C-alpha positions as CSV (number, residue, x, y, z in Angstrom):
1,M,24.9,18.9,3.3
2,E,24.6,19.4,7.0
3,T,21.5,19.4,9.0
4,T,20.6,20.7,12.2
5,G,17.6,20.1,15.0
6,S,14.7,19.4,13.4
7,N,16.2,19.3,9.9
8,S,18.2,16.0,10.6
9,Q,17.8,12.8,9.4
10,S,19.0,9.6,11.0
11,I,19.7,6.2,8.8
12,I,19.7,2.6,9.6
13,T,21.2,1.3,6.9
14,A,20.7,-1.8,5.2
15,D,23.3,-3.8,7.3
16,A,22.2,-2.9,10.9
17,E,20.2,-4.3,13.2
18,V,18.6,-2.5,16.2
19,T,16.7,-3.4,18.9
20,G,15.0,-1.3,21.5
21,N,12.7,2.1,21.0
22,I,14.2,4.8,18.7
23,K,12.9,8.6,19.5
24,T,14.1,11.3,17.6
25,S,12.4,15.0,16.2
26,G,14.2,15.0,12.7
27,S,13.6,12.2,10.1
28,L,13.5,8.8,9.8
29,L,15.5,6.2,6.6
30,I,15.2,2.5,7.7
31,D,16.4,0.3,5.0
32,G,17.9,-2.1,8.3
33,K,16.2,-3.8,10.9
34,V,13.9,-2.2,13.3
35,E,12.8,-4.1,16.6
36,G,10.9,-1.5,19.2
37,D,8.4,1.5,18.6
38,V,9.9,4.1,16.3
39,A,8.6,7.3,17.5
40,C,9.7,10.7,14.6
41,G,9.1,14.1,14.8
42,H,8.5,14.3,11.2
43,D,8.2,11.7,8.1
44,I,10.0,7.9,7.9
45,T,11.0,6.6,4.6
46,M,11.5,2.6,4.1
47,G,13.0,1.3,1.5
48,K,12.8,-2.4,0.4
49,T,15.0,-4.0,2.9
50,G,13.7,-2.2,5.5
51,S,11.9,-3.4,8.7
52,I,9.9,-2.8,11.6
53,K,8.8,-5.0,14.4
54,G,7.0,-2.5,17.0
55,N,4.6,0.4,17.0
56,T,5.4,3.3,15.4
57,T,4.3,7.2,15.9
58,V,5.5,9.2,12.6
59,N,4.1,12.5,10.8
60,S,4.0,10.6,7.5
61,I,5.8,7.7,6.3
62,V,6.5,6.3,2.7
63,V,6.6,2.0,3.1
64,E,8.2,-0.5,1.3
65,G,9.4,-2.9,3.5
66,T,7.6,-5.3,6.2
67,V,6.0,-3.8,9.5
68,E,4.7,-6.0,11.8
69,G,3.0,-3.2,14.0
70,N,1.2,-0.2,14.5
71,I,1.1,3.0,12.6
72,V,-0.4,6.2,13.6
73,A,0.5,8.9,11.2
74,H,-0.3,12.9,12.4
75,E,-0.5,12.9,8.2
76,R,-0.3,10.6,5.6
77,I,0.6,6.8,5.2
78,E,2.3,5.1,2.3
79,L,2.5,1.9,1.2
80,K,4.0,0.9,-1.8
81,A,3.5,-2.2,-3.9
82,S,6.2,-4.3,-2.2
83,T,5.1,-3.7,1.4
84,R,4.3,-6.6,3.6
85,M,2.2,-5.0,6.8
86,T,0.2,-6.8,9.7
87,G,-1.5,-4.6,11.9
88,D,-3.8,-1.7,11.8
89,L,-3.7,2.1,10.7
90,K,-4.5,5.2,12.0
91,A,-3.6,8.7,9.9
92,K,-5.7,11.6,7.9
93,R,-4.6,10.0,4.4
94,L,-3.6,6.6,3.0
95,S,-2.1,6.2,-0.2
96,V,-2.1,1.9,-0.9
97,E,-0.6,0.8,-4.3
98,E,-1.7,-2.6,-6.1
99,G,0.7,-5.3,-5.2
100,V,0.6,-4.7,-1.2
101,A,-0.1,-6.9,1.4
102,F,-2.4,-6.1,4.7
103,S,-3.6,-8.0,7.7
104,G,-5.2,-5.2,9.9
105,K,-8.0,-2.4,10.3
106,A,-7.5,1.0,8.6
107,E,-8.9,4.9,10.7
108,I,-8.9,7.4,7.9
109,T,-9.9,10.7,9.2
110,P,-8.9,13.1,6.5
111,S,-10.2,16.3,9.1
112,G,-7.7,15.0,12.0
113,A,-7.2,12.8,15.0
114,G,-7.9,15.7,17.3
115,E,-11.6,16.5,16.8
116,A,-13.8,16.6,19.1
117,S,-16.0,13.4,19.4
118,A,-19.5,14.6,18.5
119,A,-18.2,15.2,15.1
120,K,-16.3,12.2,14.8
121,S,-19.6,10.6,14.8
122,E,-21.7,13.2,12.4
123,N,-18.1,12.5,9.9
124,R,-19.1,8.5,10.0
125,S,-22.7,8.8,9.8
126,A,-22.5,11.2,6.8
127,S,-19.7,8.8,5.2
128,T,-20.9,5.0,5.6
129,E,-22.3,4.9,2.2
130,S,-19.7,6.5,0.3
131,S,-16.3,4.3,3.0
132,R,-18.8,1.0,1.4
133,S,-17.1,1.0,-1.9
134,A,-14.0,-0.6,-2.4
135,T,-12.3,2.0,-4.0
136,T,-12.5,5.8,-4.7
137,A,-12.4,7.8,-8.4
138,A,-8.8,7.4,-9.4
139,G,-8.2,4.0,-7.7
140,A,-7.0,4.3,-4.6
141,A,-8.2,1.0,-1.7
142,R,-10.6,2.4,0.4
143,P,-11.8,0.9,3.7
144,D,-15.1,0.2,4.8
145,V,-16.8,0.9,7.8
146,R,-15.3,-2.5,9.6
147,G,-11.6,-1.4,8.0
148,N,-12.4,-3.9,5.5
149,L,-9.4,-2.3,2.6
150,F,-11.3,-4.8,-0.1
151,G,-15.3,-4.4,0.8
152,K,-15.4,-8.5,1.5
153,R,-18.3,-9.4,3.9
């Protein structure tokens, strides 16, 4: 299959180690080891053998491996059961499977990160009580006001 431009996919295989920053306008599949920041214009899929030590900026990401650094996603972050994550998360949507090891804080703003801070304050005030619950109706983990994923104080 041939791809061009922003539809391209770069692959870092399980036996590859990359030291340095990565920037791509396409998608990225990571099964190997990356030490550096990653900026991806589309989506990242990280397999169980994949790891990133650095900050990641992406449209959407699915993580099954290990991340040591912050992730900022314009759309969605999905953490699969095998994920080991140390760092902060920021996205419109977050999906966390049972079994994920996560240390950090999560900032989830479904209406988008680009809104005025006044609108954010209104949303934060209105959703304070609902944010305190540990899970949604569907059972997905959800952070409380301080970003505590499990609602412990």
